[in-house]
C-alpha positions in Angstrom: 0.0 0.0 0.0 1.1 3.5 -0.6 2.6 5.6 2.1 2.7 8.8 0.1 -0.4 8.6 -2.0 -0.4 10.7 -5.1 -4.2 10.5 -5.0 -4.7 12.8 -2.0 -2.4 15.4 -0.5 -2.3 17.8 2.4 -2.4 21.6 1.8 0.9 23.4 2.0 -0.1 24.9 5.4 -2.0 22.5 7.7 -2.9 22.8 11.4 -1.2 20.1 13.4 -4.4 19.2 15.4 -2.6 17.3 18.1 -5.7 16.6 20.2 -7.5 15.3 17.1 -4.5 13.1 16.2 -4.6 11.5 19.7 -8.4 10.9 19.2 -7.6 9.1 15.9 -4.9 7.0 17.6 -7.4 5.9 20.3 -10.0 5.0 17.7 -7.4 3.1 15.6 -7.2 0.5 18.3 -10.4 -0.7 16.8 -10.6 -1.9 13.2 -13.3 0.5 12.0 -13.2 4.3 12.4 -16.4 6.2 11.6 -16.0 9.9 10.9 -19.3 11.7 10.6 -19.8 15.5 10.2 -21.3 18.0 7.7 -19.4 19.1 4.6 -16.5 21.4 5.2 -15.5 20.1 8.7 -12.2 18.7 7.4 -13.0 15.0 7.5 -10.7 14.3 4.5 -7.8 16.5 5.6 -7.9 15.4 9.2 -7.9 11.7 8.2 -5.0 12.4 5.8 -3.1 14.3 8.4 -3.4 11.3 10.8 -2.3 8.9 8.1 0.7 10.9 7.3 1.6 11.6 10.9 1.5 7.9 11.8 3.2 6.9 8.6 0.4 4.5 7.7 0.1 3.1 4.2 -3.3 3.6 2.8 -5.8 3.2 0.0 -8.3 6.0 -0.6 -11.6 5.7 -2.4 -13.7 8.7 -3.2 -17.4 8.0 -3.7 -20.2 9.8 -5.5 -23.9 9.2 -6.3 -23.0 7.3 -9.5 -21.2 4.7 -7.5 -24.6 3.3 -6.4 -24.2 0.4 -8.8 -23.1 -2.9 -7.2 -20.6 -3.7 -10.0 -19.1 -0.2 -10.3 -18.8 0.1 -6.5 -16.9 -3.1 -6.0 -14.8 -2.6 -9.1 -13.7 0.8 -7.7 -13.0 -0.7 -4.3 -10.9 -3.5 -5.7 -9.2 -1.2 -8.1 -8.3 1.2 -5.3 -6.7 -1.7 -3.3 -4.9 -2.9 -6.3 -3.4 0.4 -7.2 -2.4 1.0 -3.6 -0.6 -2.3 -3.3 1.1 -1.8 -6.7 2.4 1.7 -5.9 3.5 0.7 -2.4 7.0 1.6 -1.2 6.6 -0.8 1.7 9.3 -3.5 1.8 6.9 -6.0 3.3 5.9 -7.2 -0.2 8.1 -5.8 -2.9 7.3 -7.0 -6.4 4.2 -9.0 -5.4 2.2 -7.3 -8.1 4.4 -7.4 -11.2 3.3 -5.9 -14.5 1.9 -9.2 -15.9 0.0 -9.9 -12.7 -1.3 -6.3 -12.6 -2.5 -6.4 -16.2 -4.3 -9.7 -15.6 -6.1 -8.5 -12.5 -6.9 -5.2 -14.2 -8.4 -7.1 -17.1 -10.5 -9.2 -14.7 -11.8 -6.2 -12.8 -13.0 -4.6 -16.1 -14.5 -7.8 -17.5 -18.2 -8.6 -17.6 -17.5 -11.7 -15.4 -16.5 -9.4 -12.5 -19.7 -7.3 -12.9 -21.8 -10.4 -13.0 -21.0 -11.4 -9.3 -19.2 -8.3 -7.9 -19.7 -9.1 -4.2 -18.3 -12.6 -4.5 -15.5 -11.5 -6.8 -14.6 -8.7 -4.4 -14.3 -11.1 -1.5 -12.2 -13.4 -3.6 -10.0 -10.5 -4.7 -9.4 -9.4 -1.1 -8.4 -12.9 -0.2 -5.7 -12.8 -2.9 -4.3 -9.4 -2.1 -1.0 -9.3 -0.2 -2.3 -7.0 2.6 0.3 -8.0 5.3 1.5 -4.7 6.7 0.7 -4.1 10.4 -0.1 -0.4 9.8 -2.4 0.2 6.9 -5.8 1.7 6.2 -8.6 1.7 3.7 -10.5 5.0 3.5 -14.0 5.3 2.0 -14.7 9.0 1.5 -18.2 10.5 1.1 -19.9 7.3 2.0 -23.1 9.2 2.5 -23.4 9.2 -1.3 -24.1 5.4 -1.2 -27.7 4.6 -0.8 -28.1 1.4 -2.7 -29.5 -1.2 -0.3 -27.6 -4.2 -1.7 -24.3 -2.3 -1.5 -25.0 -1.3 2.1 -26.0 -4.8 3.1 -23.1 -6.5 1.4 -20.3 -4.0 2.3 -19.9 -5.0 6.0 -19.4 -8.6 4.8 -16.8 -7.6 2.3 -14.9 -5.3 4.7 -14.8 -8.0 7.3 -12.7 -10.0 4.8 -9.9 -7.4 5.3 -7.1 -8.3 7.7 -8.0 -7.4 11.3 -4.9 -5.2 11.6 -6.1 -3.0 8.7 -8.1 0.1 9.8 -11.1 0.9 7.7 -12.0 4.6 7.9 -15.5 5.6 6.8 -16.1 9.3 6.1 -19.7 10.5 5.8 -21.8 13.7 6.1 -24.6 11.7 7.7 -25.0 8.9 10.2 -24.2 5.4 9.1 -27.2 3.7 7.5 -28.8 0.8 9.3 -27.1 -2.1 7.5 -23.7 -0.6 8.2 -24.2 -0.5 12.0 -23.1 -4.1 12.1 -19.6 -2.9 11.9 -19.9 -1.2 15.3 -21.1 -4.3 17.0 -19.0 -5.8 19.8 -17.3 -2.4 20.2 -15.3 -2.8 17.0 -15.7 0.8 15.8 -14.3 4.2 17.0 -16.3 7.3 16.3 -15.2 10.9 15.5 -17.9 13.5 15.0 -18.5 17.1 14.5 -17.4 18.0 18.0 -14.0 16.3 17.7 -13.4 17.9 14.2 -14.3 21.4 15.3 -11.3 23.8 15.7 -10.8 25.1 19.2 -10.0 28.8 19.8 -6.3 28.0 20.3 -6.2 26.0 17.1 -7.9 28.9 15.2 -5.3 31.3 16.6 -2.4 29.1 15.5 -4.0 28.5 12.1 -4.3 32.2 11.4 -0.7 32.7 12.6 0.5 30.1 10.1 -0.9 32.3 7.4 0.7 35.4 8.8 -2.3 36.8 10.6 -1.4 37.4 14.2 -4.6 37.5 16.3 -5.2 37.4 20.0 -6.9 34.5 21.8 -9.9 36.8 22.5 -10.2 37.4 18.7 -9.9 33.7 18.2 -12.7 33.1 20.6 -14.9 35.6 18.7 -14.1 33.8 15.4 -14.9 30.4 17.1 -18.3 31.8 18.1 -18.9 33.2 14.6 -17.8 30.0 12.7 -18.4 27.3 15.3 -15.0 26.0 14.4 -16.0 25.1 10.8 -12.8 24.7 8.9 -14.0 25.5 5.4 -15.2 29.0 6.6 -12.0 29.4 8.7 -10.0 28.8 5.6 -12.0 31.3 3.6 -11.5 33.8 6.3 -7.8 33.2 6.8 -7.3 33.7 3.0 -9.1 37.0 3.1 -7.9 38.2 6.5 -10.2 38.8 9.4 -11.0 42.5 8.9 -14.5 41.8 7.3 -15.7 38.8 9.2 -17.8 40.6 11.7 -19.6 42.8 9.2 -23.3 41.8 8.9 -23.3 42.1 5.1 -20.3 39.8 4.8 -21.5 36.4 3.6 -18.9 34.3 1.8 -20.4 31.4 0.0 -18.5 28.3 -1.1 -19.1 29.4 -4.7 -17.5 32.8 -3.9 -14.6 31.0 -2.2 -13.8 28.9 -5.3 -14.4 31.9 -7.6 -12.0 34.2 -5.7 -9.3 31.8 -4.5 -9.1 29.2 -7.3 -11.0 30.0 -10.5 -9.8 33.6 -10.9 -6.1 32.4 -11.0 -6.5 30.2 -14.1 -5.9 31.2 -17.7 -8.7 30.6 -20.3 -7.2 27.3 -21.6 -7.1 25.8 -18.1 -10.7 27.0 -17.4 -11.8 25.3 -20.7 -9.9 22.2 -19.6 -11.7 22.1 -16.2 -15.1 22.7 -17.6 -14.9 20.0 -20.3 -13.6 17.4 -17.9 -16.3 18.2 -15.3 -19.1 16.8 -17.4 -18.2 13.3 -16.2 -17.7 12.3 -12.5 -14.3 10.8 -13.1 -12.0 10.4 -16.1 -8.9 8.6 -17.3 -6.1 10.4 -19.2 -7.5 8.8 -22.4 -11.0 10.2 -21.8 -9.5 13.5 -20.8 -7.8 13.8 -24.2 -11.0 12.9 -26.0 -13.0 15.5 -24.1 -10.5 18.3 -24.3 -8.9 17.5 -27.7 -5.7 18.2 -25.9 -2.6 16.0 -26.3 -0.9 17.5 -23.3 -3.5 16.4 -20.7 -0.9 14.7 -18.5 1.0 18.0 -17.9 -2.2 19.9 -17.0 -3.4 17.2 -14.7 0.0 17.1 -13.0 0.0 20.9 -12.5 -3.5 20.7 -11.0 -2.6 17.8 -8.7 0.6 19.6 -7.5 -1.4 22.8 -6.9 -3.9 20.9 -4.8 -6.7 22.2 -7.0 -9.4 19.9 -5.5 -8.4 17.1 -7.9 -7.4 13.6 -6.8 -6.2 10.5 -8.6 -7.2 6.9 -7.9 -5.2 4.6 -10.0 -5.7 5.8 -13.6 -8.9 7.8 -12.8 -9.1 11.4 -11.8 -12.0 13.1 -10.0 -12.7 16.6 -8.6 -13.8 17.1 -5.1 -17.6 17.1 -5.0 -18.0 20.7 -4.0 -15.6 21.9 -6.6 -17.2 19.7 -9.2 -20.6 21.4 -8.5 -18.8 24.8 -9.0 -17.3 23.7 -12.3 -20.6 22.5 -13.6 -22.2 25.8 -12.8 -19.3 27.4 -14.8 -20.1 25.0 -17.6 -23.7 26.2 -17.7 -22.6 29.8 -17.8 -20.1 29.1 -20.6 -22.6 27.9 -23.1 -20.3 25.0 -24.1 -22.1 22.2 -26.0 -22.3 19.6 -23.2 -24.4 17.2 -25.3 -21.5 16.8 -27.7 -19.1 16.1 -24.8 -21.5 13.5 -23.3 -21.6 11.8 -26.7 -17.8 11.6 -26.6 -17.9 10.1 -23.2 -20.7 7.6 -24.2 -18.6 6.2 -27.0 -15.6 5.9 -24.7 -17.5 4.0 -22.1 -19.3 1.9 -24.7 -15.9 0.8 -26.1 -14.8 -0.3 -22.7 -18.2 -2.1 -22.1 -18.9 0.2 -19.1 -22.6 0.1 -19.9 -23.9 2.0 -16.9 -21.7 5.0 -17.4 -22.4 4.9 -21.1 -26.1 4.9 -20.4 -25.9 7.9 -18.1 -23.9 9.9 -20.6 -26.0 8.8 -23.6 -29.1 10.2 -22.0 -27.5 13.6 -21.8 -26.1 13.4 -25.3 -27.7 14.9 -28.5 -27.5 11.5 -30.4 -30.7 9.4 -30.3 -29.0 6.6 -32.2 -26.3 6.5 -29.5 -29.0 5.8 -26.9 -30.3 2.8 -28.8 -26.7 1.6 -29.4 -26.0 1.5 -25.7 -29.1 -0.6 -24.9 -28.6 -2.9 -27.8 -24.9 -3.5 -26.9 -25.8 -4.3 -23.4 -28.5 -6.8 -24.2 -26.2 -8.6 -26.6 -23.3 -8.7 -24.1 -22.4 -12.2 -22.8 -23.7 -13.5 -19.4 -25.0 -10.4 -17.6 -26.4 -11.0 -14.2 -30.1 -9.9 -13.7 -28.9 -7.3 -11.2 -27.0 -5.7 -14.1 -30.3 -5.3 -16.1 -31.8 -3.7 -13.0 -28.9 -1.4 -12.6 -29.1 -0.2 -16.2 -32.9 0.4 -16.0 -32.3 3.0 -13.3 -30.9 5.3 -15.9 -34.1 5.0 -18.0 -36.6 5.4 -15.1 -40.0 6.3 -16.6 -40.6 8.6 -13.6 -37.6 10.7 -14.6 -38.1 10.7 -18.3 -40.9 12.2 -20.4 -43.1 10.2 -22.8 -41.6 12.1 -25.7 -38.2 10.7 -24.8 -39.5 7.2 -25.0 -41.4 8.0 -28.3 -38.1 9.2 -29.8 -36.1 6.3 -28.4 -38.4 3.2 -28.2 -35.5 0.9 -27.3 -35.7 2.5 -23.8 -38.9 0.5 -23.2 -36.8 -2.7 -23.2 -34.8 -2.3 -20.0 -37.8 -0.8 -18.2 -40.1 -3.6 -19.1 -37.6 -6.2 -18.0 -36.8 -4.3 -14.7 -40.5 -3.9 -13.8 -41.1 -7.6 -14.5 -38.2 -8.8 -12.5 -39.1 -6.5 -9.6 -42.6 -8.0 -9.6 -44.2 -4.6 -10.4 -47.0 -6.0 -12.5 -48.9 -2.7 -12.9 -45.9 -1.0 -14.3 -45.1 -3.9 -16.5 -48.5 -3.9 -18.0 -48.5 -0.1 -18.5 -45.2 -0.1 -20.2 -46.3 -2.9 -22.6 -49.5 -1.0 -23.4 -47.4 2.1 -24.2 -45.1 0.1 -26.4 -47.9 -1.6 -28.3 -49.5 1.8 -28.9 -46.3 3.0 -30.6 -45.4 -0.2 -32.3 -46.9 0.4 -35.8 -44.6 3.3 -36.6 -41.5 1.4 -35.3 -42.3 -1.8 -37.2 -42.6 0.4 -40.4 -39.2 1.9 -39.7 -37.8 -1.6 -39.1 -35.8 -0.4 -36.1 -33.3 -3.0 -34.8 -34.9 -3.4 -31.4 -38.0 -4.9 -32.9 -36.1 -8.1 -33.4 -36.1 -9.0 -29.7 -39.8 -8.3 -29.2 -40.7 -12.0 -29.1 -38.4 -12.4 -26.1 -40.0 -9.5 -24.3 -43.6 -10.7 -25.1 -42.9 -13.6 -22.7 -42.8 -11.0 -20.0 -46.3 -9.9 -20.8 -48.1 -12.2 -18.3 -51.5 -11.2 -19.8 -50.7 -13.2 -22.9 -50.8 -16.9 -22.5 -48.4 -19.1 -24.4 -51.3 -20.8 -26.2 -52.2 -17.4 -27.6 -48.7 -16.0 -28.2 -48.6 -16.5 -32.0 -52.0 -15.1 -32.7 -51.2 -12.1 -30.4 -48.0 -11.5 -32.4 -49.9 -11.6 -35.6 -52.4 -9.0 -34.4 -49.5 -6.7 -33.5 -47.7 -7.3 -36.7 -44.6 -8.7 -34.9 -42.6 -11.1 -37.2 -40.2 -13.8 -36.1 -37.9 -16.1 -37.9 -34.5 -14.4 -37.5 -32.2 -15.6 -34.8 -31.6 -13.3 -31.8 -28.9 -14.9 -29.6 -28.0 -13.6 -26.1 -31.5 -13.9 -24.7 -30.9 -16.8 -22.3 -30.6 -14.6 -19.2 -34.1 -13.2 -19.9 -35.8 -16.5 -20.9 -34.4 -18.4 -17.9 -34.6 -15.5 -15.5 -31.5 -17.3 -14.2 -33.7 -19.7 -12.2 -32.4 -23.1 -11.1 -35.4 -25.0 -12.5 -36.2 -24.0 -16.1 -39.9 -25.1 -16.0 -40.4 -22.4 -13.4 -38.3 -19.6 -14.9 -39.4 -16.6 -16.9 -42.8 -18.3 -17.1 -44.3 -21.2 -15.2 -44.3 -23.5 -18.2 -47.3 -25.5 -17.1 -48.8 -24.8 -20.5 -46.2 -27.1 -22.1 -48.3 -30.0 -20.7 -50.5 -29.2 -23.7 -48.6 -30.7 -26.6 -50.2 -28.4 -29.2 -49.1 -25.3 -27.3 -45.6 -26.6 -26.7 -45.1 -27.4 -30.4 -46.8 -24.2 -31.6 -44.2 -22.0 -29.9 -41.2 -24.2 -30.5 -40.2 -22.1 -33.5 -40.2 -18.9 -31.5 -37.9 -20.5 -28.9 -35.6 -21.7 -31.6 -35.1 -18.1 -32.7 -34.6 -16.6 -29.2 -32.5 -19.5 -28.0 -30.7 -20.6 -31.1 -28.7 -23.7 -30.5 -30.2 -24.1 -27.0 -33.9 -24.5 -27.7 -33.9 -28.3 -27.8 -32.0 -28.7 -24.5 -34.2 -26.0 -23.0 -37.3 -27.8 -24.1 -36.1 -31.2 -22.8 -35.2 -29.7 -19.4 -38.6 -27.9 -19.1 -40.4 -31.2 -19.9 -38.2 -33.1 -17.5 -39.1 -30.6 -14.8 -42.8 -31.0 -15.5 -42.5 -34.8 -15.4 -40.7 -34.5 -12.1 -43.6 -32.3 -10.7 -45.9 -35.2 -11.7 -43.6 -37.6 -9.9 -42.8 -39.5 -13.1 -39.1 -39.6 -12.1 -38.0 -42.4 -14.5 -39.2 -40.5 -17.6 -37.9 -37.2 -16.1 -34.5 -38.7 -15.6 -34.3 -40.1 -19.1 -35.1 -36.6 -20.6 -32.8 -34.8 -18.2 -29.9 -37.1 -19.0 -30.5 -36.6 -22.7 -30.4 -32.8 -22.2 -27.3 -33.0 -20.0 -25.4 -35.1 -22.6 -26.5 -32.8 -25.4 -24.9 -29.7 -24.0 -21.9 -28.3 -25.8 -19.3 -25.6 -25.1 -21.7 -23.1 -26.8 -24.7 -23.9 -24.5 -25.8 -20.7 -22.8 -24.6 -20.5 -19.2 -28.1 -20.1 -17.8 -29.5 -23.1 -19.8 -26.5 -25.2 -18.6 -27.2 -24.2 -15.0 -30.9 -25.1 -15.2 -30.2 -28.5 -16.8 -27.7 -29.5 -14.2 -29.9 -28.5 -11.2 -32.9 -30.3 -12.7 -30.8 -33.5 -13.1 -29.5 -33.2 -9.5 -33.0 -32.7 -8.2 -34.3 -35.8 -10.0 -31.4 -37.9 -8.6 -32.1 -36.5 -5.1 -35.8 -37.4 -5.3 -34.9 -40.9 -6.4 -32.5 -41.2 -3.4 -29.5 -41.4 -5.7 -27.7 -39.0 -3.4 -24.1 -39.6 -4.6 -25.0 -38.9 -8.2 -26.8 -35.8 -7.2 -23.8 -34.5 -5.3 -21.5 -35.3 -8.2 -23.6 -33.2 -10.6 -23.6 -30.3 -8.2 -19.9 -30.6 -7.6 -19.2 -30.5 -11.3 -21.6 -27.6 -11.7 -19.8 -25.5 -9.0 -16.5 -26.0 -10.8 -18.1 -25.2 -14.2 -19.6 -22.0 -12.9 -16.2 -21.0 -11.5 -14.4 -21.9 -14.8 -17.0 -19.9 -16.8 -17.1 -16.8 -14.5 -20.7 -17.4 -13.8 -20.6 -16.8 -10.0 -23.7 -14.6 -10.3 -25.7 -17.9 -10.4 -24.4 -19.0 -7.0 -27.1 -17.3 -5.0 -29.8 -19.5 -6.6 -27.5 -22.5 -6.4 -27.0 -21.9 -2.7 -30.7 -21.5 -2.3 -31.2 -24.9 -3.9 -28.5 -26.6 -1.8 -29.7 -25.1 1.5 -33.2 -26.1 0.6 -32.2 -29.8 1.0 -31.0 -29.1 4.5 -34.1 -27.2 5.4 -36.3 -30.1 4.4 -34.6 -31.9 7.2 -35.4 -29.1 9.7 -31.7 -28.0 10.0 -31.6 -24.9 12.2 -27.9 -24.3 11.6 -28.6 -24.3 7.8 -31.6 -22.0 8.3 -29.5 -19.4 10.2 -26.6 -19.8 7.8 -28.9 -18.9 4.9 -30.5 -15.9 6.6 -27.0 -14.6 7.4 -26.2 -14.1 3.7 -25.8 -10.5 2.8 -28.3 -10.7 -0.1 -31.3 -11.8 2.1 -33.7 -8.9 2.2 -37.0 -9.0 4.1 -38.5 -6.4 1.8 -37.8 -8.3 -1.5 -40.6 -10.9 -1.3 -42.5 -9.2 -4.1 -39.6 -9.5 -6.5 -40.0 -12.3 -9.1 -36.4 -12.9 -9.9 -35.7 -13.7 -6.2 -38.7 -16.0 -5.8 -36.7 -19.2 -5.6 -34.4 -17.7 -3.0 -37.4 -16.3 -1.2 -39.0 -19.8 -0.8 -35.7 -20.9 0.9 -35.9 -17.8 3.1 -39.5 -18.6 4.1 -38.5 -22.2 5.1 -35.6 -20.8 7.2 -38.1 -18.5 8.9 -40.4 -21.4 9.7 -37.6 -23.6 11.1 -36.4 -20.7 13.3 -40.0 -20.1 14.5 -40.2 -16.7 12.8 -43.8 -17.4 11.9 -45.1 -13.9 11.3 -42.2 -13.2 8.9 -43.0 -16.4 7.0 -46.7 -15.6 6.8 -46.2 -12.1 5.6 -43.7 -13.2 3.0 -46.0 -16.0 1.7 -48.9 -13.7 1.4 -46.9 -11.4 -0.9 -45.4 -14.3 -2.9 -48.8 -15.9 -3.4 -50.4 -12.7 -4.7 -47.5 -12.2 -7.1 -47.7 -15.8 -8.4 -51.4 -15.5 -9.0 -51.1 -12.2 -10.9 -48.3 -13.6 -13.1 -50.1 -16.9 -13.8 -47.6 -19.1 -12.0 -49.6 -21.9 -10.5 -46.6 -23.9 -9.2 -45.3 -20.9 -7.3 -48.8 -20.1 -6.0 -49.2 -23.8 -5.0 -45.8 -23.8 -3.1 -46.9 -20.7 -1.2 -50.3 -22.3 -0.3 -48.6 -25.5 0.9 -46.3 -23.6 3.2 -49.3 -21.5 4.5 -51.2 -24.8 5.2 -48.2 -26.2 7.0 -48.1 -23.1 9.3 -51.8 -23.2 9.9 -51.7 -26.8 10.9 -48.7 -26.2 13.3 -50.6 -23.3 14.9 -53.6 -25.5 15.6 -55.8 -24.1 12.9 -56.3 -27.6 11.5 -59.7 -27.0 9.8 -58.4 -24.0 7.9 -55.2 -25.9 7.0 -57.1 -28.9 5.7 -59.6 -26.8 3.7 -56.7 -24.8 2.1 -54.8 -27.9 1.0 -58.0 -29.6 -0.2 -58.8 -26.7 -2.5 -55.3 -26.6 -3.7 -55.3 -30.3 -4.6 -58.4 -29.8 -6.6 -56.5 -27.2 -8.7 -53.4 -29.3 -9.0 -55.1 -32.6 -10.0 -55.8 -31.7 -13.7 -52.0 -31.0 -14.1 -51.0 -34.1 -12.0 -48.5 -32.0 -9.9 -47.4 -34.1 -6.9 -44.0 -32.9 -5.9 -44.9 -29.3 -5.0 -46.9 -30.8 -2.2 -44.9 -34.0 -1.4 -41.6 -32.2 -1.1 -42.6 -30.9 2.3 -42.7 -34.5 3.5 -43.4 -34.9 7.2 -44.6 -31.3 7.6 -47.5 -31.7 5.1 -48.2 -35.5 5.6 -50.7 -35.1 8.5 -52.8 -32.7 6.5 -52.8 -34.9 3.4 -53.7 -37.9 5.6 -56.6 -35.9 7.1 -57.9 -35.3 3.6 -57.5 -39.0 2.7 -59.5 -39.9 5.8 -62.2 -37.4 4.8 -62.4 -38.9 1.3 -62.5 -42.4 2.7 -65.8 -41.5 4.3 -67.3 -40.2 1.1 -69.2 -42.9 -0.8 -69.5 -40.9 -4.0 -65.9 -39.6 -4.1 -64.2 -38.7 -7.3 -62.0 -41.8 -7.9 -59.5 -39.9 -10.1 -59.1 -37.2 -7.5 -58.8 -39.9 -4.7 -56.0 -41.7 -6.6 -54.2 -38.4 -7.1 -54.4 -37.6 -3.3 -53.3 -41.1 -2.4 -50.3 -40.7 -4.7 -49.3 -37.5 -3.0 -49.7 -39.2 0.4 -47.4 -42.0 -0.7 -44.8 -39.5 -2.0 -45.1 -37.6 1.3 -44.4 -40.9 3.2 -41.3 -41.5 1.1 -40.0 -38.0 1.8 -40.8 -38.2 5.5 -38.7 -41.4 5.8 -35.7 -39.5 4.7 -36.1 -36.0 6.1 -37.6 -34.6 9.3 -39.5 -31.6 7.7 -39.4 -27.9 8.3 -41.7 -28.0 11.3 -39.6 -30.6 13.1 -38.5 -28.2 15.9 -41.1 -25.5 15.4 -42.0 -23.8 18.6 -45.1 -21.6 18.7 -46.2 -19.3 21.4 -49.9 -20.1 21.9 -51.9 -16.9 22.3 -55.3 -17.1 23.9 -57.6 -14.1 24.4 -60.4 -14.1 27.0 -64.0 -13.8 25.7 -64.1 -10.1 26.8 -60.7 -9.3 25.2 -61.9 -11.0 22.0 -65.2 -9.0 22.1 -63.4 -5.7 22.6 -61.0 -6.3 19.8 -63.9 -7.4 17.6 -65.7 -4.1 18.3 -62.4 -2.2 17.7 -62.0 -3.9 14.3 -65.5 -2.6 13.3 -64.4 0.9 14.0 -66.2 1.4 17.4 -64.7 3.9 19.8 -64.5 3.4 23.6 -67.6 5.4 24.3 -69.6 3.1 21.9 -68.0 0.0 23.4 -69.2 1.1 26.8 -72.7 1.5 25.5 -72.7 -1.9 23.7 -71.0 -4.0 26.4 -72.1 -2.2 29.6 -68.5 -2.3 30.8 -66.7 0.7 32.5 -64.0 2.6 30.7 -61.4 1.4 33.1 -62.4 -2.2 32.5 -62.2 -1.8 28.7 -58.8 -0.1 29.0 -57.5 -3.0 31.2 -58.7 -5.7 28.8 -57.3 -3.8 25.9 -53.9 -3.4 27.7 -53.7 -7.1 28.5 -54.7 -8.0 24.9 -52.0 -5.7 23.5 -49.5 -7.5 25.8 -50.4 -10.9 24.7 -50.3 -9.9 21.0 -47.0 -7.9 21.5 -48.4 -4.8 19.9 -49.1 -1.2 21.2 -52.0 0.0 19.2 -55.5 -1.1 18.2 -54.8 -1.4 14.5 -51.8 -3.7 15.0 -53.8 -5.7 17.6 -56.7 -6.3 15.2 -54.4 -7.2 12.3 -52.4 -9.7 14.3 -55.5 -11.2 16.0 -57.0 -11.8 12.6 -53.7 -13.2 11.3 -53.6 -15.7 14.1 -57.2 -16.7 13.6 -58.4 -15.1 16.9 -60.9 -12.9 15.2 -63.2 -13.6 12.3 
């Protein structure tokens, strides 16, 4: 790591801040140092002063709002560490990063494979870095700019991979967001705030003296009262002298500070250079030359760095301090320079390097409509993007931020938005965007724009159109198909582990006519993979019907038919399907072998972004056995999010999460999640997902003593499943569902005129449940439930509250006194663990205590 970083430097005159340095030293006894104060309090300079004073080697990462992209954030983090290690003058590891190794790692950090699984790759990167010095630090500056939930949830897990001797300094204008507070657990973090950073009167006096202004301690006290020790105002004052500071009309803004002390000292060419490079948030020397059309950029950048002109360097990238960047952009507005042209230059540069997110941002501010289309088309044809990358890109094209006219001029922008809305489970927005696209379609078809070619793929996301009516719907819209459009596997599979429950619940393939009718469409959007895909989907459906022999035969054929060119997502689904069939058939060793080879294959093909769903599948097997350790292990993963149960692309992971909740007796969480997931599955016409949710709800109802409701729920579900012959979605729960199925069988046994076909179907499920129960203990094996009972009066009062009655009305209806009503209400709240009437009524209904 670098001891004298060229990326950040101290001003020529810097207050020594001895007391603050001692505070830093105390905090550094803990791994994490959190520095929180408003802008201008010297967080950056104070940290740098401490690092220099203690001769620590360090890596420094500046963050801005555009770093709220998982792949960009972790690429920048790893790049910062890499550059710091490479430029190190520390003898602890000389030559560890030679040029060849550096080039190889740089290429990996910039590759699509890194972006596909940035968190996992960042963890792997840290484990390989030679971070062995006993005094080093990583500084994350302006952390308040990071608001992306997945970054904030995953960052503590990544930072904990750093060596324990390495200080991590977090600089922010605001308090640490919730997910980051885990770093302060067990007293592992030191805190430096506004109070510690504020200059004392004595420090103010010395600071002025250093600049040649000799003031008394009384005057320093007055300045302290006026400025509250705020360093950025102190610096402005010290540069102007103190003769004006107490005049009421004197109000020096930051803009004036930059204008008077920095901007006015530049010649016109330098001002032009600064304005042109300020259109982007950071830039390399190559991009700098393209923007400025100046071949001597290196000299200008060196001059600015040496002059400490609010410019820093991180590896090969330069960026201005956020406050100075705002100032430069205001100057750009005043200058009348053609910024659209500059954004076009930047777009082409980022597009060339496959930095699609930055290319998309710049393209939206360029004047070139074709360039906007080119960015989207290039991204969708790139190899192996993770679904999270599609979602990241869609943020740039948010319909809330863009006008309808923008979409009308650039129809390709519908594509990432439709996909993002669908993956997020936002069915209303998905339908609305499709309707807007269909309304504009005739003119686009006539123009034969390139994006029209992938419409058949996107139509699979329109859940309102059944597969059986897909071709006729395409005809009514004038959408042609027949050309091959590769690179669509990520969308078609939704990167799910079981292909028959991927972008669609392919239950409609049970109808041979429908399956064959759309085969041609799939051969166009999955060229070379459609036959393997079809076989795996059919194998999955046969497995759902418990026809494991036929399923195995098809799955093996698909498995053996794969080639080096088979799409990663299709390969993944075929392998998981085969492993699942082996597992159901109790061929455990074969199942393990398939999964072991799959792990290695994903690693070899840089497809780690599929590991989350693979982990969900593998933990699922432990959860079927009621494994509490596995349940907690799953919930401890950084990507588990209690608010994501309405997201379709996470639905497989979410079922694993729900089972973990049940095993750990987190019943309310499980119920709430299942309600959301069932509604989503119903809206999207996904009967298998809806059935799985209903099965788990029935399991919980039975465990909670609501046996009649549980039995009725499962009975109604079996009536829906019987026409499809789906057995496994119920039987997989084994011992947990077996008593409910048995209760239904007993009920049917008593019916003289029962439907014999339905009876045989239920008996088949009962047998399959028995087989599963012999092997696994079930998710309710150790479930402990707190039984809540309300007295008749407590139930009556809650019932009246649920109907909107106030206390005065309840007194009149029941004849009870106000104190008695209040006491019963208080006790009911305590039993239900709530503190208001609305929550009490909701929970009581949820637990079946109220009608």
